[in-house]
C-alpha angles and dihedrals in degrees: 000000000000115000095246092051090048088050090049093050092051092050091052091050091050091048089050090053096045089048096049090056094046093049099038116126126178119258097022100109115085129181119247109267095038108146109246127204119245104272122233095202131018133194125206116199123201111142094179119131096218122108092219093052090053091050091049088066093062095085092058091051091051090045089054092048093044109034104034117075121235091025110243128225106268120212124181126203114204142163109282091242094062102036085102089065093063102027110119095014109153095231093048116084090183134010111201120200111213130197109209099191098094095041088115085077090071116201086001093060113121111271096016094097088051091052092046089054091061088066095213115205093206129022118188121207096212095199126123137244100245097056109015114202114232086190094056093045090051095050092046094051096046093044092057109035090166097027132107102251115205122195146140116301098242123129129268101014089052085072086071095053132083092214123016116209118212115226119258115265096208102061143028095199109130098218095048092048094047093050085052088069085077096056093101086063099040105035092241098311109126138162121240131206134054121264141189140197125264100280119247110225135203115229091252093055094043088052089049094053090045089053091051097046114127093023124116103242137167126198116227116197109184098172135080143168096261118052097202090061095052119099114227116278088237089070093053090050089055089048088051093051090049089053091049090055086054091054098256122128111223114222107200112213128194143187133215110319094008104093095101090052092050090047089053092055091049092050093052094048106050108208096037119115134224111234118230117248110286141191118224089265092052092046090052091049092048090051093050093046095048092049094215138062133188115192148136121270097280145107094295088057090061091043094053091050090045090058092046098249113148104252135207109193128185115212127204129180096345138092106274094189091055102042102024134086103227096170120112129297088030124076126201120198126190110213097170093112094052095045098043095039133066093357094292093302110177093009097122091045091052092049091048093050093047090050094048091048090048092052091048092052090052089053091052091046094052094046 
């Protein structure tokens, strides 16, 4: 670990220790297994600015609405940049955008007083066990001064919780682990699977989808937030050509700053189409309408899974078992060995083979 990263880690740990002392109150700590009253209002805290992280809170929302009786009000606190991802979700009674920049003001930070006025019964620090978030733990504790705060059993952030939940030993899957945080409330019953609201469409996109109705399509999304976790566009072009062979027309989608990347894939796969500009709702609707998505491990992968579109995701330099969705009809493929070894030899052929097999499996499934 680089020295500056190590210094940052120790600073966060020290902050958590100091905060746990300043925010300590007698009688807050409860042993795991303590019976909890049915909550009237629950706050989920995940102030991360990634689309995928926002979508990974949706199984918790569904669990609270399904397995707690009567169902509580569910509020979700997220980074202001991704509030749009969860806004309007049927399982969220309120989506609260939060600006973390002034958190150093403690209970006086903008937004904290409004949270405290909600008098939450339970607040859930939706962090993980591998990289616990001091920020998330602080917000959770300050938002619910009298609430039962649930969070991952990792020192020292666990000092800010009322009940710390150990990680599951039988899976590394992030969505399953995170939903497991609610087991003190549900007795172990949880919902699995990501979800998304009914998309809102502009007239041009609605017309585009209507014109494409009845055709066999496949969304290809070659972009992603982190460049070092994207497979090369040439591999996506090879996958697009394989899909064309299988009778599916690839529709290449793109986000901000990615149009040139998408055009390159289209030019290398004659017959593929460049998608029009899309919002997150319109991308979700296009994925659902196409019925197949090919992408990197990135936010659009989680979105595709959330809307129920069969998804072929290529992973690069990240734990596929933890962050992927390997259950049928989805298929996760780790291409790290091909990309990092021997100069990417065989990468395009492998991507084409996987796309061909994926399309064939979809045909078998629909027949």
